[in-house]
SEGU-998847 format. One record per atom (N, C-alpha, C): residue number from 0; residue in three letters; atom name; y, x, z. Coordinates in steps of 0.001 Angstrom, whole numbers, plus 500000, padded with zeros to 6 digits. Layout:
BEGIN
     k     r    a       yy       xx       zz
   NUM   Ala   CA        Y        X        Z
...
# end
This chain:
BEGIN
     k     r    a       yy       xx       zz
     0   Met    N   957718   348907   224850
     0   Met   CA   956318   349339   224767
     0   Met    C   955876   349820   226141
     1   Pro    N   955061   349020   226827
     1   Pro   CA   954762   349342   228229
     1   Pro    C   953639   350363   228410
     2   Leu    N   953823   351553   227869
     2   Leu   CA   952923   352646   228213
     2   Leu    C   953177   352955   229684
     3   Tyr    N   952150   352808   230503
     3   Tyr   CA   952319   352824   231957
     3   Tyr    C   952191   354224   232541
     4   Lys    N   951205   354963   232062
     4   Lys   CA   950997   356325   232559
     4   Lys    C   950382   357187   231457
     5   Thr    N   950728   358470   231484
     5   Thr   CA   950060   359465   230649
     5   Thr    C   949625   360612   231547
     6   Leu    N   948348   360974   231459
     6   Leu   CA   947786   362018   232308
     6   Leu    C   947142   363087   231440
     7   His    N   947184   364329   231940
     7   His   CA   946561   365454   231235
     7   His    C   945656   366199   232220
     8   Pro    N   944418   365712   232407
     8   Pro   CA   943521   366349   233381
     8   Pro    C   943160   367779   233040
     9   Asn    N   943178   368119   231748
     9   Asn   CA   943013   369507   231315
     9   Asn    C   943696   369658   229964
    10   Ser    N   943700   370880   229438
    10   Ser   CA   944482   371155   228228
    10   Ser    C   943919   370473   226979
    11   Gln    N   942659   370022   227044
    11   Gln   CA   942042   369390   225876
    11   Gln    C   941959   367872   225977
    12   Thr    N   942459   367318   227083
    12   Thr   CA   942215   365903   227369
    12   Thr    C   943498   365167   227745
    13   Thr    N   943653   363975   227191
    13   Thr   CA   944796   363125   227538
    13   Thr    C   944316   361712   227844
    14   Val    N   944889   361125   228901
    14   Val   CA   944623   359739   229284
    14   Val    C   945923   358960   229157
    15   Lys    N   945848   357791   228526
    15   Lys   CA   947009   356905   228458
    15   Lys    C   946607   355531   228986
    16   Ile    N   947471   354971   229842
    16   Ile   CA   947228   353659   230448
    16   Ile    C   948358   352714   230052
    17   Trp    N   947987   351503   229681
    17   Trp   CA   948935   350492   229209
    17   Trp    C   948953   349323   230189
    18   Lys    N   950119   348868   230556
    18   Lys   CA   950245   347630   231329
    18   Lys    C   950522   346494   230354
    19   Ile    N   949626   345518   230343
    19   Ile   CA   949683   344460   229333
    19   Ile    C   950625   343352   229794
    20   Thr    N   951811   343340   229225
    20   Thr   CA   952795   342316   229565
    20   Thr    C   953134   341428   228373
    21   Glu    N   952767   341862   227165
    21   Glu   CA   953144   341135   225956
    21   Glu    C   952202   339953   225695
    22   Ser    N   952671   339032   224885
    22   Ser   CA   951836   337923   224437
    22   Ser    C   950865   338416   223369
    23   Tyr    N   949867   337609   223084
    23   Tyr   CA   948901   337923   222032
    23   Tyr    C   949614   338163   220707
    24   Asn    N   950520   337274   220335
    24   Asn   CA   951206   337393   219043
    24   Asn    C   952079   338639   218965
    25   Asp    N   952750   338960   220068
    25   Asp   CA   953609   340149   220071
    25   Asp    C   952783   341427   219940
    26   Leu    N   951586   341424   220510
    26   Leu   CA   950702   342585   220389
    26   Leu    C   950104   342684   218986
    27   Leu    N   949763   341536   218416
    27   Leu   CA   949093   341523   217121
    27   Leu    C   950026   341880   215973
    28   Glu    N   951245   341403   216036
    28   Glu   CA   952168   341455   214892
    28   Glu    C   952347   342849   214294
    29   Pro    N   952560   343915   215085
    29   Pro   CA   952808   345233   214471
    29   Pro    C   951548   345995   214063
    30   Leu    N   950359   345445   214335
    30   Leu   CA   949124   346196   214107
    30   Leu    C   948538   345932   212728
    31   Asp    N   947873   346941   212198
    31   Asp   CA   947130   346823   210953
    31   Asp    C   945652   346944   211305
    32   Leu    N   944999   345804   211486
    32   Leu   CA   943614   345804   211928
    32   Leu    C   942653   345724   210751
    33   Lys    N   941506   346392   210902
    33   Lys   CA   940420   346244   209937
    33   Lys    C   939939   344795   209963
    34   Pro    N   939377   344308   208859
    34   Pro   CA   938896   342919   208830
    34   Pro    C   937922   342584   209954
    35   Asn    N   936989   343510   210254
    35   Asn   CA   936022   343191   211310
    35   Asn    C   936675   343196   212695
    36   Ser    N   937723   344009   212888
    36   Ser   CA   938456   343993   214161
    36   Ser    C   939219   342685   214314
    37   Leu    N   939827   342234   213221
    37   Leu   CA   940562   340974   213250
    37   Leu    C   939611   339812   213531
    38   Glu    N   938443   339858   212915
    38   Glu   CA   937443   338815   213150
    38   Glu    C   936963   338848   214601
    39   Arg    N   936785   340059   215115
    39   Arg   CA   936308   340214   216492
    39   Arg    C   937316   339681   217497
    40   Val    N   938581   340048   217348
    40   Val   CA   939587   339609   218315
    40   Val    C   939854   338112   218185
    41   Ser    N   939779   337595   216969
    41   Ser   CA   940010   336159   216760
    41   Ser    C   938910   335324   217400
    42   Gly    N   937704   335904   217497
    42   Gly   CA   936574   335173   218053
    42   Gly    C   936458   335234   219565
    43   Met    N   937315   336006   220203
    43   Met   CA   937261   336105   221671
    43   Met    C   937786   334822   222306
    44   Lys    N   937061   334310   223284
    44   Lys   CA   937436   333033   223906
    44   Lys    C   938572   333192   224908
    45   Ser    N   938711   334359   225477
    45   Ser   CA   939730   334596   226502
    45   Ser    C   940929   335335   225911
    46   Glu    N   942124   334790   226122
    46   Glu   CA   943322   335486   225640
    46   Glu    C   943515   336801   226382
    47   Leu    N   943059   336861   227625
    47   Leu   CA   943155   338107   228388
    47   Leu    C   942354   339212   227704
    48   His    N   941168   338868   227207
    48   His   CA   940361   339845   226478
    48   His    C   941001   340204   225142
    49   Gln    N   941572   339213   224484
    49   Gln   CA   942266   339475   223213
    49   Gln    C   943414   340458   223415
    50   Arg    N   944192   340220   224448
    50   Arg   CA   945336   341096   224713
    50   Arg    C   944880   342488   225126
    51   Gly    N   943763   342560   225858
    51   Gly   CA   943206   343861   226214
    51   Gly    C   942770   344625   224988
    52   Phe    N   942071   343956   224084
    52   Phe   CA   941612   344559   222833
    52   Phe    C   942800   345088   222030
    53   Leu    N   943839   344275   221900
    53   Leu   CA   944996   344669   221101
    53   Leu    C   945800   345785   221770
    54   Ser    N   945900   345758   223091
    54   Ser   CA   946656   346807   223788
    54   Ser    C   945988   348169   223600
    55   Val    N   944646   348178   223490
    55   Val   CA   943940   349428   223211
    55   Val    C   944366   349977   221855
    56   Arg    N   944557   349086   220884
    56   Arg   CA   945003   349537   219553
    56   Arg    C   946434   350080   219608
    57   His    N   947246   349554   220514
    57   His   CA   948584   350123   220698
    57   His    C   948490   351514   221333
    58   Leu    N   947551   351688   222257
    58   Leu   CA   947350   353017   222831
    58   Leu    C   946895   354004   221760
    59   Leu    N   946018   353550   220866
    59   Leu   CA   945598   354410   219757
    59   Leu    C   946808   354851   218937
    60   Arg    N   947705   353915   218664
    60   Arg   CA   948923   354247   217901
    60   Arg    C   949747   355291   218635
    61   Asp    N   949792   355175   219963
    61   Asp   CA   950557   356136   220748
    61   Asp    C   949941   357536   220652
    62   Phe    N   948631   357594   220455
    62   Phe   CA   947938   358867   220244
    62   Phe    C   948099   359371   218807
    63   Gly    N   948594   358503   217916
    63   Gly   CA   948723   358887   216517
    63   Gly    C   947578   358416   215642
    64   Tyr    N   946742   357513   216164
    64   Tyr   CA   945620   356970   215400
    64   Tyr    C   945903   355515   215005
    65   Thr    N   945049   354995   214127
    65   Thr   CA   945093   353575   213779
    65   Thr    C   943722   352968   214044
    66   Asp    N   943647   351664   213920
    66   Asp   CA   942369   350972   214089
    66   Asp    C   941336   351482   213086
    67   Gln    N   941803   351926   211913
    67   Gln   CA   940897   352432   210884
    67   Gln    C   940223   353751   211284
    68   Asp    N   940822   354456   212247
    68   Asp   CA   940260   355742   212688
    68   Asp    C   939131   355567   213702
    69   Leu    N   938937   354336   214168
    69   Leu   CA   937982   354063   215243
    69   Leu    C   936753   353348   214692
    70   Tyr    N   935566   353798   215143
    70   Tyr   CA   934344   353066   214792
    70   Tyr    C   933375   353141   215963
    71   Tyr    N   932345   352287   215922
    71   Tyr   CA   931386   352192   217018
    71   Tyr    C   929978   352480   216508
    72   Asp    N   929174   353159   217350
    72   Asp   CA   927794   353415   216955
    72   Asp    C   926885   352262   217390
    73   Asp    N   925579   352421   217179
    73   Asp   CA   924635   351340   217452
    73   Asp    C   924541   351002   218936
    74   Asn    N   924946   351924   219804
    74   Asn   CA   924948   351668   221248
    74   Asn    C   926281   351118   221744
    75   Gly    N   927201   350866   220808
    75   Gly   CA   928499   350325   221188
    75   Gly    C   929492   351365   221660
    76   Lys    N   929161   352636   221476
    76   Lys   CA   930057   353709   221917
    76   Lys    C   931110   353970   220840
    77   Pro    N   932395   354037   221238
    77   Pro   CA   933454   354283   220253
    77   Pro    C   933518   355750   219831
    78   His    N   933927   355973   218589
    78   His   CA   934105   357314   218051
    78   His    C   935358   357347   217185
    79   Leu    N   935920   358540   217045
    79   Leu   CA   937039   358751   216139
    79   Leu    C   936563   359519   214919
    80   Lys    N   937121   359189   213771
    80   Lys   CA   936666   359805   212518
    80   Lys    C   936951   361303   212453
    81   Asp    N   937938   361777   213225
    81   Asp   CA   938249   363207   213178
    81   Asp    C   937361   364044   214101
    82   Gly    N   936411   363381   214796
    82   Gly   CA   935469   364124   215622
    82   Gly    C   935871   364285   217075
    83   Lys    N   937099   363890   217421
    83   Lys   CA   937504   363927   218836
    83   Lys    C   936705   362876   219605
    84   Tyr    N   936557   363094   220900
    84   Tyr   CA   935822   362158   221747
    84   Tyr    C   936782   361148   222365
    85   Ile    N   936328   359891   222459
    85   Ile   CA   937184   358824   222967
    85   Ile    C   936374   357896   223862
    86   Ser    N   937042   357342   224867
    86   Ser   CA   936469   356269   225665
    86   Ser    C   937578   355260   225938
    87   Ile    N   937182   354004   226094
    87   Ile   CA   938127   352882   226134
    87   Ile    C   937789   351969   227303
    88   Thr    N   938813   351381   227924
    88   Thr   CA   938591   350398   228990
    88   Thr    C   939744   349413   229028
    89   His    N   939454   348192   229460
    89   His   CA   940540   347272   229832
    89   His    C   940047   346301   230898
    90   Ser    N   940946   345971   231811
    90   Ser   CA   940625   345096   232928
    90   Ser    C   941859   344298   233295
    91   Phe    N   941791   342973   233101
    91   Phe   CA   942914   342099   233429
    91   Phe    C   944182   342552   232703
    92   Thr    N   945141   343117   233423
    92   Thr   CA   946440   343441   232816
    92   Thr    C   946639   344928   232561
    93   Phe    N   945556   345696   232567
    93   Phe   CA   945667   347123   232265
    93   Phe    C   944585   347530   231267
    94   Ser    N   944934   348479   230424
    94   Ser   CA   943952   349084   229528
    94   Ser    C   944158   350593   229541
    95   Gly    N   943127   351314   229124
    95   Gly   CA   943221   352766   229134
    95   Gly    C   942390   353378   228024
    96   Val    N   942853   354512   227526
    96   Val   CA   942126   355286   226522
    96   Val    C   942174   356755   226937
    97   Ile    N   941033   357426   226836
    97   Ile   CA   940968   358870   227057
    97   Ile    C   940452   359516   225777
    98   Ile    N   941110   360582   225353
    98   Ile   CA   940714   361329   224157
    98   Ile    C   940645   362810   224515
    99   Ser    N   939583   363463   224025
    99   Ser   CA   939354   364856   224419
    99   Ser    C   938590   365604   223334
   100   Asp    N   938561   366925   223471
   100   Asp   CA   937745   367765   222598
   100   Asp    C   936285   367764   223024
   101   Ser    N   936005   367261   224238
   101   Ser   CA   934624   367187   224717
   101   Ser    C   934343   365776   225221
   102   Glu    N   933092   365493   225557
   102   Glu   CA   932687   364125   225897
   102   Glu    C   933385   363622   227163
   103   Val    N   933790   362361   227139
   103   Val   CA   934549   361763   228232
   103   Val    C   934140   360297   228403
   104   Gly    N   934513   359732   229551
   104   Gly   CA   934340   358306   229814
   104   Gly    C   935441   357835   230732
   105   Ile    N   935833   356559   230621
   105   Ile   CA   936910   356020   231443
   105   Ile    C   936611   354575   231822
   106   Asp    N   937107   354173   232989
   106   Asp   CA   936959   352785   233431
   106   Asp    C   938138   352409   234317
   107   Ile    N   938621   351184   234166
   107   Ile   CA   939625   350608   235063
   107   Ile    C   939016   349375   235700
   108   Glu    N   939151   349254   237014
   108   Glu   CA   938612   348117   237751
   108   Glu    C   939659   347569   238709
   109   Lys    N   939684   346264   238844
   109   Lys   CA   940507   345632   239872
   109   Lys    C   939796   345778   241218
   110   Gln    N   940548   346141   242246
   110   Gln   CA   939957   346301   243577
   110   Gln    C   939725   344909   244180
   111   Arg    N   938439   344579   244387
   111   Arg   CA   938107   343250   244921
   111   Arg    C   937031   343382   245989
   112   Ser    N   937180   342619   247065
   112   Ser   CA   936268   342745   248202
   112   Ser    C   934838   342361   247844
   113   Lys    N   934652   341540   246813
   113   Lys   CA   933293   341097   246479
   113   Lys    C   932426   342238   245956
   114   Ile    N   933020   343394   245664
   114   Ile   CA   932213   344538   245237
   114   Ile    C   931234   344952   246335
   115   Ala    N   931597   344680   247604
   115   Ala   CA   930713   345040   248720
   115   Ala    C   929406   344259   248661
   116   Ile    N   929449   343058   248094
   116   Ile   CA   928253   342218   248021
   116   Ile    C   927211   342823   247080
   117   Ile    N   927670   343481   246026
   117   Ile   CA   926744   344042   245038
   117   Ile    C   926543   345547   245200
   118   Ala    N   927081   346128   246270
   118   Ala   CA   927037   347597   246444
   118   Ala    C   925622   348147   246338
   119   Lys    N   924642   347453   246904
   119   Lys   CA   923262   347961   246908
   119   Lys    C   922653   348007   245504
   120   Lys    N   923289   347328   244562
   120   Lys   CA   922770   347329   243199
   120   Lys    C   923184   348581   242418
   121   Phe    N   924257   349238   242870
   121   Phe   CA   924696   350419   242105
   121   Phe    C   924848   351669   242958
   122   Ile    N   924530   351568   244242
   122   Ile   CA   924662   352715   245154
   122   Ile    C   923349   352967   245880
   123   Asp    N   922994   354232   245994
   123   Asp   CA   921857   354652   246809
   123   Asp    C   922279   355868   247628
   124   Tyr    N   922303   357030   247003
   124   Tyr   CA   922686   358273   247684
   124   Tyr    C   924035   358148   248390
   125   Glu    N   924999   357467   247772
   125   Glu   CA   926369   357423   248304
   125   Glu    C   926464   356731   249659
   126   Phe    N   925459   355914   250017
   126   Phe   CA   925485   355284   251341
   126   Phe    C   925383   356317   252459
   127   Asn    N   924964   357540   252121
   127   Asn   CA   924891   358595   253132
   127   Asn    C   926264   358973   253668
   128   Tyr    N   927306   358750   252871
   128   Tyr   CA   928643   359125   253347
   128   Tyr    C   929618   357944   253403
   129   Leu    N   929174   356758   253047
   129   Leu   CA   930039   355581   253124
   129   Leu    C   929815   354830   254435
   130   Ser    N   930857   354142   254877
   130   Ser   CA   930743   353288   256061
   130   Ser    C   931454   351973   255809
   131   Glu    N   930759   350864   256090
   131   Glu   CA   931365   349544   255911
   131   Glu    C   932563   349342   256832
   132   His    N   932653   350146   257883
   132   His   CA   933751   350011   258852
   132   His    C   934980   350833   258452
   133   Asp    N   934833   351609   257399
   133   Asp   CA   935953   352396   256879
   133   Asp    C   936984   351448   256251
   134   Thr    N   938243   351605   256616
   134   Thr   CA   939288   350728   256063
   134   Thr    C   939449   350924   254553
   135   Glu    N   938942   352033   254044
   135   Glu   CA   939041   352317   252607
   135   Glu    C   937725   352043   251876
   136   Tyr    N   936812   351320   252546
   136   Tyr   CA   935468   351090   252001
   136   Tyr    C   935513   350446   250610
   137   Ile    N   936291   349387   250448
   137   Ile   CA   936360   348681   249160
   137   Ile    C   936926   349605   248080
   138   Lys    N   937939   350347   248425
   138   Lys   CA   938542   351266   247449
   138   Lys    C   937554   352361   247046
   139   Lys    N   936784   352853   248010
   139   Lys   CA   935802   353893   247696
   139   Lys    C   934663   353338   246842
   140   Leu    N   934225   352128   247150
   140   Leu   CA   933210   351498   246312
   140   Leu    C   933720   351339   244881
   141   Thr    N   934981   350981   244750
   141   Thr   CA   935561   350782   243423
   141   Thr    C   935632   352096   242660
   142   Val    N   935962   353174   243353
   142   Val   CA   935953   354503   242720
   142   Val    C   934546   354837   242228
   143   Ile    N   933547   354627   243082
   143   Ile   CA   932172   354971   242716
   143   Ile    C   931709   354139   241518
   144   Trp    N   932004   352846   241547
   144   Trp   CA   931648   352009   240397
   144   Trp    C   932341   352521   239128
   145   Gly    N   933634   352830   239238
   145   Gly   CA   934393   353301   238078
   145   Gly    C   933861   354614   237529
   146   Val    N   933484   355517   238428
   146   Val   CA   932910   356797   237998
   146   Val    C   931575   356564   237287
   147   Lys    N   930739   355721   237864
   147   Lys   CA   929423   355472   237264
   147   Lys    C   929547   354723   235942
   148   Glu    N   930473   353811   235861
   148   Glu   CA   930722   353124   234583
   148   Glu    C   931198   354125   233532
   149   Ser    N   932044   355063   233949
   149   Ser   CA   932529   356104   233027
   149   Ser    C   931387   356996   232559
   150   Leu    N   930484   357356   233475
   150   Leu   CA   929318   358161   233111
   150   Leu    C   928426   357409   232125
   151   Tyr    N   928248   356126   232369
   151   Tyr   CA   927425   355310   231481
   151   Tyr    C   928015   355266   230076
   152   Lys    N   929344   355125   230003
   152   Lys   CA   930009   355105   228704
   152   Lys    C   929887   356458   228005
   153   Leu    N   929993   357530   228777
   153   Leu   CA   929911   358870   228192
   153   Leu    C   928512   359139   227638
   154   Phe    N   927490   358814   228428
   154   Phe   CA   926119   359158   228052
   154   Phe    C   925531   358164   227059
   155   Ala    N   925926   356891   227181
   155   Ala   CA   925566   355839   226217
   155   Ala    C   924089   355862   225834
   156   Thr    N   923229   355833   226851
   156   Thr   CA   921791   355849   226617
   156   Thr    C   921156   354607   227240
   157   Pro    N   920583   353724   226441
   157   Pro   CA   919953   352520   226992
   157   Pro    C   918892   352877   228024
   158   Gly    N   918845   352109   229093
   158   Gly   CA   917848   352340   230140
   158   Gly    C   918366   353097   231343
   159   Met    N   919576   353628   231254
   159   Met   CA   920141   354333   232406
   159   Met    C   920615   353325   233448
   160   Leu    N   920397   353658   234734
   160   Leu   CA   920744   352764   235830
   160   Leu    C   921724   353446   236783
   161   Phe    N   922766   352712   237170
   161   Phe   CA   923799   353262   238053
   161   Phe    C   923193   353801   239347
   162   Arg    N   922297   353025   239938
   162   Arg   CA   921773   353354   241273
   162   Arg    C   920821   354545   241219
   163   Glu    N   919976   354580   240205
   163   Glu   CA   918923   355596   240154
   163   Glu    C   919337   356892   239473
   164   His    N   920226   356824   238514
   164   His   CA   920469   357995   237663
   164   His    C   921830   358665   237853
   165   Phe    N   922751   358028   238565
   165   Phe   CA   924098   358581   238737
   165   Phe    C   924377   358865   240210
   166   Leu    N   924945   360038   240487
   166   Leu   CA   925297   360436   241861
   166   Leu    C   926762   360838   241911
   167   Val    N   927481   360330   242905
   167   Val   CA   928876   360716   243116
   167   Val    C   928961   361481   244432
   168   Ile    N   929425   362713   244354
   168   Ile   CA   929513   363591   245521
   168   Ile    C   930605   363078   246470
   169   Pro    N   930460   363284   247801
   169   Pro   CA   931465   362792   248753
   169   Pro    C   932888   363182   248371
   170   Phe    N   933823   362283   248659
   170   Phe   CA   935219   362491   248258
   170   Phe    C   936147   361798   249242
   171   Met    N   937404   362208   249199
   171   Met   CA   938487   361510   249902
   171   Met    C   939387   360877   248845
   172   Leu    N   939878   359686   249109
   172   Leu   CA   940738   359032   248127
   172   Leu    C   941959   359876   247797
   173   Ala    N   942468   360584   248802
   173   Ala   CA   943674   361393   248593
   173   Ala    C   943424   362559   247637
   174   Asp    N   942160   362961   247474
   174   Asp   CA   941852   364102   246606
   174   Asp    C   942047   363769   245131
   175   Gly    N   941720   362535   244756
   175   Gly   CA   941864   362135   243358
   175   Gly    C   940833   362734   242420
   176   Glu    N   939842   363417   242970
   176   Glu   CA   938801   363997   242117
   176   Glu    C   937558   364316   242939
   177   Thr    N   936437   364406   242261
   177   Thr   CA   935191   364844   242884
   177   Thr    C   934254   365284   241752
   178   Val    N   932985   365407   242075
   178   Val   CA   931969   365791   241082
   178   Val    C   930922   364683   241024
   179   Ala    N   930382   364449   239849
   179   Ala   CA   929308   363470   239697
   179   Ala    C   928186   364090   238873
   180   Trp    N   926986   363564   239095
   180   Trp   CA   925808   364072   238391
   180   Trp    C   925077   362929   237711
   181   Ile    N   924515   363217   236568
   181   Ile   CA   923514   362357   235950
   181   Ile    C   922175   363057   236112
   182   Asp    N   921219   362350   236701
   182   Asp   CA   919865   362871   236892
   182   Asp    C   918940   361957   236105
   183   Tyr    N   918533   362400   234918
   183   Tyr   CA   917837   361496   234000
   183   Tyr    C   916726   362229   233255
   184   Glu    N   915528   361678   233359
   184   Glu   CA   914358   362202   232665
   184   Glu    C   914180   363712   232869
   185   Gly    N   914294   364124   234148
   185   Gly   CA   914034   365511   234506
   185   Gly    C   915159   366484   234231
   186   Lys    N   916290   365981   233722
   186   Lys   CA   917438   366852   233454
   186   Lys    C   918627   366414   234304
   187   Lys    N   919449   367404   234672
   187   Lys   CA   920640   367118   235473
   187   Lys    C   921890   367556   234705
   188   Tyr    N   922918   366705   234748
   188   Tyr   CA   924171   366970   234040
   188   Tyr    C   925319   366800   235035
   189   Arg    N   926206   367781   235066
   189   Arg   CA   927313   367788   236027
   189   Arg    C   928624   367442   235316
   190   Tyr    N   929443   366595   235957
   190   Tyr   CA   930721   366189   235370
   190   Tyr    C   931840   366234   236407
   191   Lys    N   933029   366561   235938
   191   Lys   CA   934221   366458   236769
   191   Lys    C   934701   365008   236726
   192   Thr    N   935104   364478   237862
   192   Thr   CA   935594   363102   237887
   192   Thr    C   936991   363064   238490
   193   His    N   937781   362146   238003
   193   His   CA   939156   361970   238452
   193   His    C   939380   360478   238706
   194   Phe    N   940230   360154   239653
   194   Phe   CA   940509   358749   239911
   194   Phe    C   941917   358588   240494
   195   Leu    N   942501   357428   240260
   195   Leu   CA   943830   357112   240777
   195   Leu    C   943931   355612   240975
   196   Glu    N   944889   355207   241807
   196   Glu   CA   945109   353801   242111
   196   Glu    C   946509   353386   241681
   197   Phe    N   946643   352127   241250
   197   Phe   CA   947956   351578   240934
   197   Phe    C   947869   350053   240933
   198   Glu    N   948772   349430   241618
   198   Glu   CA   948941   347969   241616
   198   Glu    C   947636   347204   241857
   199   Gly    N   946826   347699   242802
   199   Gly   CA   945582   347012   243131
   199   Gly    C   944436   347298   242173
   200   Phe    N   944595   348294   241312
   200   Phe   CA   943557   348693   240369
   200   Phe    C   943150   350134   240638
   201   Thr    N   941952   350496   240207
   201   Thr   CA   941471   351876   240252
   201   Thr    C   941080   352297   238842
   202   Cys    N   941554   353459   238438
   202   Cys   CA   941118   354058   237176
   202   Cys    C   940316   355301   237501
   203   Ala    N   939138   355400   236917
   203   Ala   CA   938310   356597   237072
   203   Ala    C   937969   357118   235678
   204   Phe    N   937877   358433   235558
   204   Phe   CA   937437   358998   234293
   204   Phe    C   936677   360288   234546
   205   Val    N   935778   360605   233624
   205   Val   CA   934929   361787   233785
   205   Val    C   935098   362690   232572
   206   Thr    N   935052   363999   232850
   206   Thr   CA   935173   365009   231808
   206   Thr    C   934078   366043   231995
   207   Thr    N   933792   366787   230938
   207   Thr   CA   932731   367795   231038
   207   Thr    C   933333   369140   231447
# end
């Protein structure tokens, strides 16, 4: 069972990351999926997405939950029946789940140079402290994207925009954490953010 990492950013929050090495059948066989989950995974065109979906259910099992404990609201945000907060991510060969007593969000992204091409679509304020000549530019962009994706998952409000509504305070990669803000409809919300790198991927997550 390739549970890759377990993190405890605070006493109420746990993050688990899975490295997906198993085949689709090996992942599916031990799981008890709800009919709609089985229909959903069977309809996915990419086996990579299928394996990501199933690996998340294995992470749930590691937390002590089953697929039956998980449901989604009208905005696509996942929830647990016991009232704990959850966020889910998968990217290529890694998946992650964060569960907490308070609202959270998580994202895993592969570090790719093409993120620089779309930087202006999700960054505004952050250009004040970023430099294209920085050797860590791509990694920092990936952190910012991951943090903003995590904020979007946490807030789950249609109409929110990465560039206009989310701010990531200056950070160093070695710090592994910073602060982020949501500035939306005249209100400001502050969140703690955490990030780490492994095997060419970046995982970011936000907590309240």
